[in-house]
C-alpha positions in Angstrom: -51.6 -5.2 -37.9 -52.7 -5.5 -34.3 -49.2 -7.4 -33.6 -47.4 -5.2 -35.2 -49.1 -2.3 -33.1 -48.6 -4.2 -29.7 -44.7 -5.0 -30.7 -44.1 -1.4 -31.4 -45.6 -0.5 -28.5 -43.7 -3.1 -26.5 -40.0 -1.9 -28.2 -41.2 1.8 -27.4 -41.6 0.8 -23.9 -38.6 -1.1 -23.6 -36.5 1.9 -25.1 -38.3 4.2 -22.5 -37.2 2.3 -20.1 -33.6 1.9 -20.8 -33.6 6.1 -21.5 -35.4 6.2 -17.8 -32.2 3.6 -16.5 -29.5 5.5 -18.2 -28.9 8.7 -16.2 -29.3 6.4 -13.0 -26.6 4.0 -14.2 -24.2 6.9 -15.4 -24.3 8.6 -12.2 -23.1 5.5 -10.3 -20.6 4.4 -12.7 -19.4 8.2 -12.2 -19.6 7.5 -8.8 -17.6 4.4 -8.4 -14.7 5.9 -10.8 -14.4 8.8 -8.6 -14.2 6.6 -5.5 -11.5 4.4 -7.2 -9.5 7.4 -8.2 -9.7 8.5 -4.7 -8.7 5.2 -3.2 -6.0 4.8 -5.4 -4.9 8.4 -4.6 -4.7 7.5 -1.4 -2.9 4.1 -1.5 -0.2 5.5 -3.5 0.2 8.6 -0.8 0.4 5.5 1.5 3.1 3.5 -0.5 5.1 7.1 -0.4 4.6 7.5 3.1 6.3 3.7 3.6 8.8 4.5 1.3 10.0 7.7 3.1 9.9 5.9 6.4 11.5 2.8 4.9 14.3 5.7 3.7 15.0 7.1 7.3 14.6 3.6 9.0 17.8 2.8 6.5 19.5 6.1 7.2 19.5 5.4 11.0 20.6 1.8 10.8 23.4 2.8 8.4 24.3 5.4 11.0 24.8 3.0 13.9 26.3 0.4 11.3 28.9 2.7 11.3 29.8 3.0 15.1 32.2 0.9 16.9 29.6 -0.6 19.2 26.9 -0.8 16.5 24.3 0.3 19.0 21.2 2.8 18.3 21.2 5.7 20.3 18.2 6.5 22.4 17.0 9.2 20.0 17.2 6.6 17.1 15.6 4.2 19.0 12.8 6.8 20.0 12.5 7.6 16.0 12.1 4.1 15.3 9.6 3.5 17.6 7.7 6.6 16.1 8.1 5.0 12.8 6.6 1.8 14.2 3.7 3.3 15.5 3.2 5.3 12.6 3.2 2.1 10.5 0.6 0.4 12.9 -1.7 3.5 12.7 -2.5 2.6 9.2 -2.7 -1.4 9.5 -6.4 -1.4 10.4 -8.4 -2.1 7.2 -5.6 -2.0 4.6 -5.8 -5.7 4.2 -9.3 -5.3 2.8 -8.2 -2.1 0.3 -4.6 -3.5 -0.5 -3.5 -6.8 0.9 0.2 -6.0 -1.0 0.6 -2.9 1.0 -0.3 -4.3 3.9 2.2 -6.7 3.7 4.8 -4.0 2.9 3.9 -2.0 6.2 4.0 -5.5 8.3 7.2 -6.3 7.1 8.8 -3.0 7.8 7.2 -3.2 11.4 8.8 -6.6 11.6 11.9 -4.7 10.6 11.9 -2.3 12.9 11.0 -4.8 15.9 13.8 -6.7 14.7 16.3 -3.7 14.6 14.9 -2.7 18.1 15.9 -6.1 19.4 12.2 -7.1 20.6 11.7 -10.0 17.9 15.0 -11.7 18.5 16.8 -10.4 21.6 19.6 -13.4 21.2 20.9 -11.8 17.9 24.1 -9.9 18.0 23.9 -6.1 16.9 26.3 -6.9 14.2 23.4 -9.4 12.8 20.6 -7.0 13.5 22.0 -4.4 11.5 23.0 -6.4 8.7 19.8 -8.4 8.3 17.4 -5.1 9.0 19.6 -3.4 6.6 19.1 -6.3 3.7 15.5 -6.5 4.1 15.3 -2.8 3.5 17.8 -3.0 0.5 15.4 -5.3 -1.1 12.4 -3.4 -0.3 14.1 -0.4 -1.9 15.4 -2.3 -4.9 11.9 -3.7 -5.6 10.3 -0.1 -5.5 13.0 1.4 -7.6 13.0 -1.5 -10.3 11.4 -1.4 -13.7 11.0 -5.1 -14.1 7.6 -5.9 -14.9 6.4 -8.2 -12.1 8.0 -5.1 -9.9 5.9 -2.6 -11.6 2.7 -4.6 -11.3 2.8 -5.2 -8.1 3.4 -1.6 -7.1 0.4 -1.0 -9.5 -1.7 -3.5 -7.4 -0.6 -2.3 -4.4 -1.9 1.2 -4.9 -5.2 -0.3 -6.9 -4.3 0.6 -10.6 -4.7 -2.4 -12.0 -8.1 -3.0 -10.8 
């Protein structure tokens, strides 16, 4: 009889302990969920902003490709430098938040540097424009693709699969 009373008391204490801990765990789980949702929204906004910058870069480069001298105008160079700075400003800490999105941004910075003639000064204007546009077209095709791997990569880039 004494062991039964002791067992009931122990079980009662365990249940009381679990009930006392439940609100704290619930609050912690809700906070983690809210933080993850905010992070996903932030990364999704960054990806949308990057897509806009890529689109603007594409338009500038396609315009330059239509000119006989294949040269960028000074104001176009200025815009590309602004896009480069905008991309570089989001890089600190991005690798920890989303390595895939970090790679997307670094790739676009590399495309802009190449288009400005900073990374390969020996390349011809035709090669610079063609190679830059090819890279942009690949990025845009992947962003618009509904292929399962492309969809999964976009979800990973924005933290939706964690």
